[in-house]
Backbone as a ProteinNet text record, in pm:
[ID]
protein_1_A
[PRIMARY]
MKPIAAVIFCVASAASLNASASIVTGSTRVIFDGSRQAASLSVENSDKVTNLVQSWISPAKGSPLKKENMIITPPLFRLEAGKKASIRIVRSGLPVPEDRESLLWLNVKGIPATDGSEGKNTMQIAINSKIKLIYRPAALKGQTPESSAEKLKWNLTAKGLQVNNPTPFYMNFSRIEINHQALSGQYFVAPFSTLSISEGVMSPHGKVTWSLINDYGVKGPDKVTSY
[TERTIARY]
-13533.4	-13477.4	-13568.8	-13704.5	-13781.1	-13773.7	-13762.5	-13717.4	-13626.3	-13491.8	-13378.1	-13386.5	-13475.4	-13500.7	-13605	-13682.6	-13709.6	-13683.4	-13558.8	-13473.9	-13378.9	-13340.7	-13260.8	-13311.7	-13443.8	-13569.6	-13605.6	-13624.2	-13670.3	-13519.7	-13400.3	-13284.2	-13321.7	-13259.6	-13274.8	-13368	-13489.6	-13604.6	-13583.2	-13515.4	-13511.3	-13395.5	-13278.6	-13177.8	-13146.4	-13102.1	-13060	-12892	-12863.1	-12712.8	-12651.9	-12534.3	-12462	-12309.7	-12267	-12141.3	-12103.9	-12005.4	-11923.4	-11800.1	-11669	-11557.9	-11595.9	-11578.1	-11581.1	-11475.8	-11330.1	-11232.1	-11147.3	-11151.6	-11063.3	-10883.7	-10784.9	-10667.9	-10590	-10511.3	-10472.6	-10397.5	-10318.8	-10250.2	-10322	-10265.5	-10277.7	-10180.3	-10079.1	-9927	-9840.1	-9739.1	-9665.9	-9514.8	-9434	-9320	-9272.1	-9157.1	-9090.1	-8989.2	-8902.8	-8802	-8652.7	-8566	-8481.6	-8441.5	-8412.7	-8293.2	-8354.4	-8495.2	-8559.2	-8603.6	-8668.2	-8709.5	-8852	-8937.7	-9093.4	-9131.2	-9265.9	-9326.4	-9464.5	-9557.4	-9695.6	-9766	-9888.7	-10017.5	-10142.6	-10171.6	-10302.5	-10461.7	-10543.1	-10681.6	-10784.5	-10901.8	-10979.3	-11144.9	-11225.5	-11333.5	-11431.2	-11491.1	-11589.8	-11739.6	-11686.8	-11895.7	-11907.1	-12062.7	-12112.9	-12146.8	-12041.3	-12064.2	-11927.5	-11889.4	-11748.5	-11692.8	-11550	-11510.1	-11415.7	-11437.2	-11264.8	-11156.2	-11062.8	-10986.7	-10877.7	-10867.4	-10765.7	-10664	-10529.9	-10472.8	-10369.2	-10289.1	-10180	-10116.7	-9993.3	-9906	-9945.8	-9938.4	-9932.6	-9820	-9774.5	-9646.5	-9689	-9628.2	-9663.2	-9606	-9644.1	-9607.9	-9461.3	-9347	-9233.8	-9169.1	-9203.4	-9114.1	-9040.5	-8901.6	-8829.7	-8875.5	-8932.5	-9005.2	-9113.1	-9095.3	-9219.2	-9266.5	-9383	-9464.1	-9423	-9305.8	-9216.9	-9167.8	-9099.2	-9000.1	-9063.3	-9205.9	-9247.6	-9352.3	-9362.5	-9472.1	-9560.8	-9690.9	-9787.8	-9847.5	-9827.6	-9881	-9959.5	-10080.4	-10133	-10220.4	-10210.5	-10296	-10455.6	-10477.3	-10655	-10651.6	-10744.5	-10807.3	-10903.5	-10965	-11151.3	-11085.6	-11173.7	-11159.7	-11301.8	-11340.6	-11432.6	-11505.2	-11604.8	-11696.4	-11614.2	-11581.4	-11511.6	-11383.8	-11316.2	-11212.7	-11069	-10970	-10872.4	-10760.3	-10673.3	-10566.1	-10459.6	-10328.9	-10216.1	-10155.9	-10142.8	-10111.2	-9932.8	-9871	-9751.7	-9686.1	-9575.5	-9524	-9373.8	-9341.2	-9188.8	-9099.4	-8980	-8925.8	-8854	-8864.9	-8895.4	-8753.7	-8625.3	-8493.7	-8455.9	-8530.4	-8486.9	-8459.9	-8339.8	-8279.1	-8343	-8358.5	-8399.6	-8327	-8348.3	-8277.7	-8208.8	-8117.4	-8093.7	-8048.9	-8039.7	-8016.6	-8127.5	-8255.8	-8352.8	-8472.8	-8587.9	-8691.5	-8756.4	-8852.2	-8939.8	-9029.9	-9168.5	-9311.6	-9371.6	-9487.4	-9544.3	-9697.6	-9796.4	-9925.2	-9959.8	-10049.9	-10053	-10230.9	-10301.7	-10446.3	-10516.4	-10603.8	-10659.7	-10820.2	-10870.5	-11011.7	-11106.9	-11212.8	-11288.1	-11441.3	-11446.9	-11551.3	-11655.1	-11745.3	-11823	-11909.3	-11945.8	-12047	-12143	-12224	-12347.5	-12482.8	-12559.4	-12680.5	-12798.7	-12754	-12837.7	-12979	-13009.9	-13136.8	-13278.2	-13358.4	-13469.8	-13553.7	-13574.2	-13652.7	-13554.9	-13434.4	-13361.2	-13266	-13273	-13108.7	-13069.4	-12952.1	-12863.8	-12741.4	-12702.1	-12611.6	-12469.8	-12362.6	-12245.4	-12140.9	-12115.6	-12001.9	-11879.1	-11775.9	-11643.3	-11610.8	-11504.2	-11459.8	-11293	-11205.8	-11072.4	-11013.4	-10928.7	-10852.8	-10715.9	-10655.4	-10520.1	-10427.7	-10364.3	-10250.3	-10116.4	-10027.8	-9890	-9801.2	-9713	-9611	-9467.3	-9429	-9267.9	-9155.3	-9072.1	-8969.3	-8843.2	-8827	-8686.1	-8615.8	-8483.8	-8314.6	-8279.4	-8186.5	-8135.7	-8053.8	-8004	-7921.8	-7978.8	-8094.7	-8207.3	-8257.3	-8230.3	-8294.9	-8213.7	-8350.7	-8353.5	-8357.9	-8376.7	-8399.3	-8557	-8606.6	-8741.5	-8754.9	-8894.4	-8907.9	-8917	-8980.7	-8985.2	-8856.7	-8786.1	-8579.3	-8537.4	-8597.5	-8501.1	-8646.5	-8770.5	-8870.7	-8796.8	-8725.7	-8672.7	-8593.3	-8539.1	-8499.7	-8542.8	-8654.7	-8786.6	-8746.1	-8753.3	-8723.6	-8888	-8918.9	-9038	-9006.6	-9067.1	-9011.8	-9124.3	-9173.1	-9252.4	-9189.2	-9258.2	-9211.9	-9344.6	-9326.9	-9436.4	-9573	-9475.4	-9534.3	-9632.7	-9602.5	-9706.1	-9620.1	-9629.2	-9565	-9496.4	-9352.9	-9299.3	-9220.4	-9237.5	-9175.5	-9017.2	-8909	-8795.2	-8771.9	-8743.7	-8718.8	-8564.6	-8468.5	-8357.3	-8338.1	-8407	-8378	-8408.5	-8416.1	-8411.9	-8570.2	-8632.2	-8740.9	-8895.1	-8961.4	-9107.8	-9136.3	-9220.2	-9240.1	-9411.9	-9480.9	-9654.4	-9699.2	-9776	-9831.2	-9977.6	-9999.1	-10117.9	-10171.9	-10132.8	-10196.9	-10090.7	-10140.7	-10103.2	-10175.4	-10086.2	-10201.9	-10128.3	-10194.2	-10074.2	-10169.5	-10129.6	-10165	-10305.5	-10326.8	-10456.7	-10563.4	-10521.1	-10630.5	-10586	-10641.8	-10593.5	-10605.1	-10520	-10533.1	-10608.1	-10712	-10786.8	-10737.2	-10620.9	-10576.2	-10446.3	-10472.5	-10364.9	-10235.7	-10157.5	-9989.2	-9906.2	-9794.8	-9655	-9531.2	-9464.1	-9294.4	-9216.6	-9146.7	-9073.3	-8937.8	-8822.6	-8697	-8623.9	-8522.4	-8474.6	-8551.6	-8627.4	-8754.7	-8845.6	-8903.6	-8947.5	-9113.8	-9207	-9327.1	-9398.4	-9449.9	-9509.8	-9674.9	-9733.5	-9865.2	-9923.8	-10034.8	-10065.7	-10203.4	-10252.7	-10364.3	-10367.4	-10462.2	-10447.9	-10418.7	-10419.3	-10398.9	-10243.7	-10141.6	-10063.5	-9995.4	-9927.5	-9858.1	-9725.1	-9702.2	-9493.8	-9463.9	-9477.3	-9471.1	-9558.1	-9537.7	-9645.6	-9559.7	-9669	-9635.8	-9714.5	-9663.4	-9709.9	-9700.5	-9824.4	-9817	-9857.9	-9757.6	-9793.6	-9729.8	-9766.7	-9693.7	-9725.3	-9692.8	-9641	-9716.2	-9734.7	-9796.7	-9694.3	-9707.7	-9560.6	-9609.5	-9475.7	-9537	-9615.5	-9664.1	-9820.4	-9942.4	-9909.4	-10060.9	-10094.9	-10009.3	-10048.8	-10047.7	-10121.3	-10046.2	-9938.9	-9846.7	-9706.4	-9763.9	-9665.8	-9649.3	-9721	-9794.9	-9786.6	-9633	-9604.7	-9445.2	-9501.5	-9424.4	-9495.1	-9319.5	-9344.5	-9220.5	-9274.4	-9180.6	-9208.4	-9134.9	-9194.3	-9147.3	-9158.8
4066.8	4062.3	4100.7	4100	4207.4	4310.4	4410.5	4553.3	4576.6	4483.6	4517.5	4486.7	4366.1	4316.8	4443.9	4498.6	4595.3	4719	4751.6	4851.4	4830.9	4722.2	4682.8	4667.9	4618.8	4628.5	4778.7	4877.6	5020.7	5085.6	5058.3	5099.6	5039.2	4925.3	4888.4	4933.9	4921.4	5007.5	5147.8	5220.1	5345.6	5390.7	5336.1	5373.4	5241.4	5289.5	5164.9	5201.5	5047.6	5058.3	5034	5109.8	5141.2	5051.7	4992	4872.7	4878.6	4958.8	4951.6	4980.7	4947.4	4970.2	5130.7	5224.6	5320.3	5375.4	5363	5412.8	5303.3	5286.8	5220.3	5244	5172.5	5170.8	5138.6	5181.9	5165.8	5047.8	4966.1	4834.5	4783.1	4654	4518.8	4553.4	4606.6	4622	4717.7	4785.1	4891.8	4827.5	4860.3	4791.2	4933.6	4938.2	5029.9	5012.7	5112.7	5079.8	5163.3	5076.2	5148	5231.9	5247.1	5360	5498.9	5474.9	5626.1	5677.1	5757.8	5817.2	5797.1	5766.1	5762.8	5702.6	5620.1	5586.6	5613.2	5615.3	5616.3	5499.8	5579.8	5485.6	5560	5537.4	5592.6	5564	5642.3	5615.4	5671.9	5625.4	5675.2	5663.5	5780.2	5764.1	5726.3	5593.5	5539.2	5587.4	5655.4	5658.9	5795.3	5815.7	5900.6	6049.2	6018.8	6101.9	6152.2	6272.8	6296.6	6189.9	6133.8	6055	6104.9	6077.8	6124.2	6022.8	6047.4	5899	5920.5	5799.5	5822.4	5707	5721.7	5594.5	5595.5	5471.4	5454.7	5332.6	5290.7	5202.3	5131.5	4993.8	4901.2	4766.5	4710	4644.1	4487.7	4396.3	4303.5	4183.3	4088.7	3998.4	3931.9	3909.3	3851.2	3947.2	4027.9	4158.8	4218.3	4283.7	4362.5	4526.6	4548.9	4705.7	4730.6	4878.6	4915.1	5020.1	5064.9	5144.8	5299.4	5307.5	5399.4	5466.6	5345.5	5305.9	5408.1	5441.2	5474.5	5577.7	5691.6	5833.4	5820.2	5814.5	5833.7	6027.9	6057.6	6207	6231.7	6276.3	6308.4	6165.4	6201.7	6097.3	6094.9	6208.2	6241.3	6341	6304.4	6416	6404	6462.3	6482.5	6446.1	6374.4	6317.3	6327.9	6448.1	6411.8	6316.4	6307.5	6158.6	6186.2	6040.1	6037.9	6071.6	6125.7	6216	6126.1	6120.2	6065.8	6136.9	6083.4	6155.2	6046.6	6097.1	5998.2	6002.4	5857.7	5884.8	5872.4	5978.8	5946.3	5815.5	5780	5702.2	5740.8	5790.2	5853.2	5779.2	5759.2	5662.9	5802.7	5725.5	5824.8	5849.2	5758.1	5803.5	5686.6	5599.8	5483.1	5395.5	5324.4	5232.3	5094.4	5032.2	4943.4	4821	4685.1	4600.5	4639.3	4592.4	4658.8	4473.3	4386.7	4279.7	4169.3	4214.3	4118.9	4264.6	4213.5	4295.3	4258.7	4390.1	4420.9	4431	4371.7	4437.3	4460.3	4555.7	4609.2	4653.9	4689.2	4681	4834.8	4876.2	4993.2	4980	5031.6	5039.4	5173.1	5180.2	5293.6	5267.9	5365.2	5373	5470.2	5437.4	5563.2	5619.9	5695	5719.2	5826.2	5749.9	5832.7	5967.2	6050.2	6182.4	6156.1	6195.6	6101.6	6210.4	6125.7	6190.9	6260.2	6421.1	6487	6484.1	6429.4	6495.3	6458	6573.7	6532.1	6424.8	6376.3	6264.6	6106.9	6149.9	6074.2	5976	5898.9	5878.8	5708.3	5771.4	5655.2	5596.6	5486.3	5445.3	5428.5	5506.5	5465	5375.6	5259	5187.7	5218.3	5260	5278.7	5138	5100.3	5004.1	5012.4	4899.1	4921.9	4884.7	4913.1	4809.9	4820.1	4687.7	4648.6	4588.7	4644.2	4617.8	4582	4513.6	4467.7	4606.2	4657.7	4783.3	4686.6	4640.2	4568.4	4658.1	4704.5	4760.1	4675.8	4694.9	4607.2	4694.9	4679.5	4755.5	4758	4894.4	4918.4	4820	4749.1	4626.8	4505.9	4503.9	4417.9	4470	4587.4	4675.2	4599.4	4594	4488.1	4358.4	4295.1	4143.8	4142.4	4038.8	4049	3878.9	3835.3	3741.3	3646.4	3628.4	3556.4	3489.2	3557.5	3534.8	3444.6	3426.3	3333.2	3235.3	3222.4	3132.9	2973.8	2932.9	2814.8	2747.5	2842.9	2855	2798.8	2792.8	2755	2582.2	2566.8	2434.5	2353.7	2256.6	2200.5	2062	2026.6	1902.8	1864.5	1760.8	1663.3	1654.9	1694.7	1693.9	1679.3	1621.4	1600.7	1702.7	1820.8	1966.3	1951.3	1891.3	1885.9	1950.8	1989.7	2056	2166.9	2193.2	2313	2370.4	2492.5	2538.9	2667.8	2611.3	2696.9	2800.6	2922.6	3033.8	3062.6	3066.8	3107.6	3217.2	3304.4	3425	3581.3	3654.1	3800.5	3873.9	3778.2	3828.2	3760	3836.9	3781.3	3731	3569.9	3487.6	3479.7	3551.8	3561.3	3443.8	3398	3232.5	3281.4	3293.5	3290.6	3153.1	3072	2897.3	2825.2	2706.5	2599.7	2451.1	2409.3	2275.9	2152	2070.6	1963.5	1845.5	1747.1	1637.5	1643.1	1773.8	1804	1837.3	1901.2	1960.2	2118.7	2156.1	2310.5	2367.3	2455.3	2523.6	2606.6	2645.9	2798.9	2890.6	2845.7	2946.4	3056.5	3209.9	3272.8	3268.5	3224.3	3186.2	3313.2	3318.1	3396.1	3335.8	3325.4	3306.8	3428.6	3431.8	3600.8	3514.5	3603.5	3598.5	3497	3422.5	3337.6	3264.3	3248.9	3198.8	3015.3	2972.2	2838.8	2869.5	2834	2823.6	2695.6	2620.9	2531.1	2539	2421	2408.5	2253.2	2297.6	2175	2128	2267.3	2211.9	2148.5	2039.2	1978.7	1816.8	1703.5	1593.3	1587.4	1475.7	1485	1317.3	1315.1	1153.7	1131.7	1045.7	1045.4	1108.9	1066	1139.5	1223.6	1327.6	1360.7	1494.1	1591.2	1675.3	1822.5	1935.3	2061.7	2146.8	2192.4	2292.1	2411.4	2520.1	2673	2740.1	2856.6	2984.6	3166.8	3214.3	3352.3	3440.9	3535.5	3691.4	3784.2	3830.9	3960.2	4052.5	4175.5	4334.4	4370	4340.9	4437.9	4346	4233	4182	4065.6	4053	3952.5	3795.7	3704.8	3578.8	3536.1	3437	3437.4	3250.5	3226.3	3081.3	2987.6	2856.4	2746.8	2696.2	2661.5	2531	2408.9	2309.4	2194.6	2137.4	2090.1	2028.2	1925.9	1831.3	1676.6	1718.5	1659.2	1642.3	1497.1
28688.2	28593.7	28480.4	28510.1	28455	28395.3	28559.8	28452.8	28422.1	28412.9	28345.5	28186.7	28172.8	28076	27974.4	28070.8	27991.4	27950.9	28029.2	28000.2	27905	27856.5	27781.5	27653.2	27664.6	27503.7	27465.4	27597.8	27562.4	27467.6	27537.9	27515	27330.2	27312	27188	27083.6	27144.2	27048	26990.9	27109.7	27058.1	27019	26982.6	26927	26785.8	26679.9	26593.3	26587.9	26578	26593.1	26450.8	26439.2	26302.4	26334.9	26276.3	26324.6	26183.1	26170.5	26022.8	26036.2	25941.5	25944.6	25868.4	25909.8	25800.4	25789.2	25863.8	25835.7	25733.8	25628.9	25575.4	25544.7	25570.7	25592.6	25428.6	25381.9	25254.7	25218.6	25309.4	25345.2	25435.7	25444.6	25573.7	25663.7	25594.4	25674.9	25654.1	25764.6	25688.3	25749.1	25631.5	25637.2	25659.2	25784.1	25791.3	25751.2	25667.9	25622	25720	25760.5	25880.2	25818	25710.9	25646.4	25642.9	25658.8	25685.8	25789.9	25827.5	25940.7	25984.5	25834.1	25874.1	25785.4	25789.2	25736.2	25732.4	25653.6	25622.6	25606.8	25629.3	25608.4	25592.1	25425.4	25390.2	25452.6	25455.9	25537.2	25456.4	25411	25358.3	25457.4	25451.8	25523.1	25418.2	25424.3	25332.9	25374.5	25486	25518.6	25520.2	25557.4	25484.9	25545.3	25684.9	25785.6	25810.7	25849.1	25922.9	26032.8	26045.8	26154	26188.5	26325	26423.8	26382	26385.4	26354.3	26454.7	26494.3	26581.5	26630.2	26613.4	26587.2	26673	26726.6	26802.8	26831	26884.2	26867.2	26992.8	26979.1	27094.7	27047.5	27182.7	27200.2	27125.3	27048	27016.3	27103	27143.6	27190.1	27144.2	27244.2	27213.8	27112.4	27084.5	27012.4	27135.4	27078.6	27184.8	27185.2	27064.8	27028.2	27163.6	27203.8	27240.6	27176.8	27256	27168.4	27169.4	27292.1	27263.3	27163.8	27082.7	26997.4	26879.1	26846.8	26723.9	26775.5	26706.9	26742.8	26622.2	26654.6	26559.8	26544	26383.7	26397.4	26279	26261.7	26401.9	26469.6	26594.8	26653.4	26658.3	26636.2	26657.9	26544	26449.8	26347.7	26283.6	26227.4	26153.5	26008.7	25960.5	25842.8	25775.1	25707.3	25608.4	25551.2	25515.7	25424.1	25297.1	25285.4	25132.8	25075.7	25194.6	25188.4	25263.9	25206.7	25231	25307.4	25394.8	25458.9	25490.4	25557.5	25558.6	25703.6	25768	25897.6	25893.2	25962.7	25988.4	26105.7	26109.2	26198	26200.7	26301.5	26293.4	26388.4	26384.9	26461.8	26603.7	26725.5	26815.3	26886.9	26841.7	26839.1	26978.2	26978.3	27125.2	26987.9	27065.3	27015.2	26945.6	26842.9	26806.9	26734.3	26733.4	26683	26563	26490	26384.8	26284.8	26378.6	26299.6	26233.1	26270.3	26272.8	26244.2	26209.2	26189.1	26352.6	26377.1	26483.2	26460	26541.1	26522.1	26619.8	26541.9	26654.3	26591	26694.3	26620.2	26603.3	26471	26450.5	26440.6	26550	26540.4	26514.7	26429.4	26333.1	26383.7	26443.4	26486.9	26429.9	26382.2	26310.7	26422.2	26468.5	26567.4	26458.9	26441.2	26318.5	26395.9	26347.2	26409.1	26417	26531.9	26563.3	26474.5	26459.4	26384.1	26462.3	26430.9	26544.4	26499.8	26390	26331.8	26455.9	26445.9	26546.7	26536.4	26631.9	26667.4	26603.5	26591.2	26539.8	26635.8	26705.7	26823.7	26755.7	26728.2	26672.1	26751.4	26790.4	26859.8	26729.6	26757.7	26675.1	26744.8	26642.6	26736.3	26662.3	26729.6	26635.8	26629.1	26532.8	26495.9	26452	26537	26534.5	26426.6	26342.9	26282.5	26331.1	26333	26411.7	26270.5	26216.3	26132.1	26133.9	26091.4	26137	26075.1	26212.7	26161.1	26197.1	26076.5	26051.1	26040.3	26147.6	26096.5	26061.8	25974.1	25875.5	25845.6	25951.5	25943.8	25806.1	25810.1	25693.2	25625.6	25759.2	25686.9	25621.4	25617	25524.7	25423.1	25388.5	25242.2	25147.7	25041.2	24935	24915.1	25051.4	25098.4	25118.5	25144	25179.3	25208.7	25341.9	25356.6	25273.2	25144.5	25039.2	25007.3	25002.6	24991.6	25039.8	25155.4	25252.6	25308.7	25186.5	25279.5	25254.8	25198.3	25181.2	25276.9	25382.4	25494.3	25608.8	25622.8	25716.1	25703.1	25872.1	25861	25936.3	25910.2	25957.9	26023.3	26163.6	26207.8	26272.7	26333.1	26385.7	26550	26647.3	26793.9	26869.9	26998	27081.4	27110.9	27080.8	27101.9	27002	26874.3	26719	26638.5	26532.8	26425.8	26462.1	26419.2	26430.4	26315.9	26295.9	26193.5	26253	26226.5	26298.9	26191.8	26254.7	26109	26163.3	26095.5	26105.4	26069.7	25971.6	25938.9	26008.3	25967.8	26019.1	26018.6	25946.2	25872.3	25955.7	25992.7	26032.7	25897.6	25937.4	25863.8	25847.2	25791.1	25801.8	25685.8	25731.9	25683.8	25615.1	25473.4	25419.1	25457.9	25425.7	25425.5	25499.7	25562.3	25591.7	25594.7	25530	25502.8	25547.7	25651.7	25669.4	25646.5	25569.8	25515.8	25457.7	25366.9	25286.7	25354.9	25488.8	25617.3	25622.8	25602.6	25613.8	25724.4	25797.8	25919.3	25940.2	26036.5	25997.6	26087.7	26169.8	26227.8	26180	26201.8	26153.4	26214.3	26171	26175	26143.5	26231	26212.3	26269.2	26232.4	26353.9	26307.7	26414	26429.9	26386.5	26398.2	26346.4	26464	26418.8	26480	26598.7	26580.7	26653.8	26596.3	26684.5	26632	26688.9	26591.8	26664.4	26635.5	26720.3	26753.7	26704.3	26621	26580.5	26577.8	26690.2	26777.3	26666.9	26608.9	26518.5	26386.3	26364.4	26214.2	26287.6	26163.7	26203	26158.4	26291.2	26256.8	26252	26194	26145.1	26147.6	26158	26181.6	26090.9	25941.7	25829.3	25761.7	25675.7	25627.4	25524.2	25433.4	25389.9	25433.5	25438.7	25487.8	25344.7	25299.9	25217	25250.3	25227	25274.3	25226	25246.3	25124.9	25261.5	25193.5	25280.2	25232.6	25337	25281.8	25270.6	25130.7	25098.1	25131.9	25099	25165	25172	25028.6	24998.2	25031.7	25122.4	25208.4	25047.9	24973.5	24904	24893.7	24892.3	24926.9	24805	24820.8	24751.8	24712.2	24623.1	24561.6	24690.1	24649.5	24755	24722.9	24863.1	24868.7	24930.6	24914.9	24992.2	25024.6	25136.1	25239.5	25304.7	25316.7	25358.1	25521.4	25636.6	25749.1	25765.9
[MASK]
+++++++++++++++++++++++++++++++++++++++++++++++++++++++++++++++++++++++++++++++++++++++++++++++++++++++++++++++++++++++++++++++++++++++++++++++++++++++++++++++++++++++++++++++++++++++++++++++++++++++++++++++++++++++++++++++++++

């Protein structure tokens, strides 16, 4: 164990670590308008060095969409320090549900250029940003999750508190508080589905204070529901 520990110590001593999110996205989510063929996301290099920006799509659990439904362009490019650019998300032409929203994850990673200065050994760590990419069909244009928020149904079951979403929208919660106890988890409920919440203090009857995150990533007004 001693030789291994010595090697680790030497590596840590010889290299300084730089772990920061150098590539900043312009929003915390992308709402893809189904009446269009493409959407975009702005990115900015807040680092002092050039970054290689890598972007890709990954599937979301329970969503009917696959990563092949969308194409990222460009998937890899250089971005100078302090500069901005746009990532385009384009429909691939594969069929998607047109009666409800669908979810994918958009990943953006900045890989900083290494410092080649003489006598300086720097280990750069790439930070990955993962944001929601929500496809909203053309049939839902002009509507928002907030406009249907009152349709959510809250009930207490043997599995805990359940929220039923009978709407075609993803409901992303900014806050859930059960009987004055705020939940620490990040919750969302898919269209036409039910979410079970086991966290928090449950009683046969109580109140839930909750709010949604809107299309711009901003917390909406608090709502109070009895169960």
